[in-house]
N, C-alpha and C positions, 0 to 999 in steps of 0.2 A: 158187835158180834166178838164171838169168846173163842179164843185159837181154836185150832183144832185139837184133839184128845188123841194120837194113836191106842189101839184097840189091838194087845201083843199079837204074835200066834201063840199060835193054839200045840203043844204036844204034837201032834200027829200031825201040825205045817210043819212043824220043825224040824221031826223026823223026813217029812215029805220031799222038801229041801234038803235035810242032810243028804240023803239019799242021790236026789239029781247034782246038788252041786262035788258027789266028791264019784262020780260015775263020769260026770266031764270033766274033771279034777286029770283022771284015770287016762281019762281020752287024747284033751293036753299034751301032758308029757308023752303020749304017745307016736302025737304027731311032731312035737317038740324034738322027738331022738331019732323023726325018721327025715328032717328041715335040714339038722345037727350031720348028722348021715354024708344027705345031698351035700350040704351048700359050709358044712365048718363051723367050728364055734364063731371061728369073727366074725361071722358075716348077716346084713347089719336084719337081714327076716328073721335067722340064728335069735339075735339078740334079743328080739321083740317078740318072742313067742316068749322065751325065759323070761320075761317081763308082765306078761302076762301071766303064762303058771304064778310065779309068785308075787301077781295077786291077786290069783284066784285063792291062793291058799290067803292072804290076813286074810281073803271075804270070810273063809271058813272057820277063822280064828277071831274075827268081831264076831259072825253071827255065832260059834261056839257063847262069848260075853255073852253078848245077847238071851239069847237062850237059858241064859243060868237067872240073868236078870227076872225074862218073863216068868219063868215058869218058878218059883221060889218051894220049895221045898221039894221039889222031881228029881231024880237023877239025868241029868244033859251029856254025863262023860261018855266020849265019843260021838254024836249027833254027825256033825260036820267034820269025822276025825277018822 
């Protein structure tokens, strides 16, 4: 049995994913601010929310790097940021 060979995302798929993740990131940042305003920055829920926002940021960075690998010769700057 051969190992599974992944098929990379197309430019349009990366664009769509980037738009979705940018929108999710913006919304999560808004919700984080609401939680911090209500419960304060030292609250456990506020801390967890911040971690989610930071991890989504990392995911976007990783996908930006993956887009460069998947799409050599294409300008992929800004797809996920």
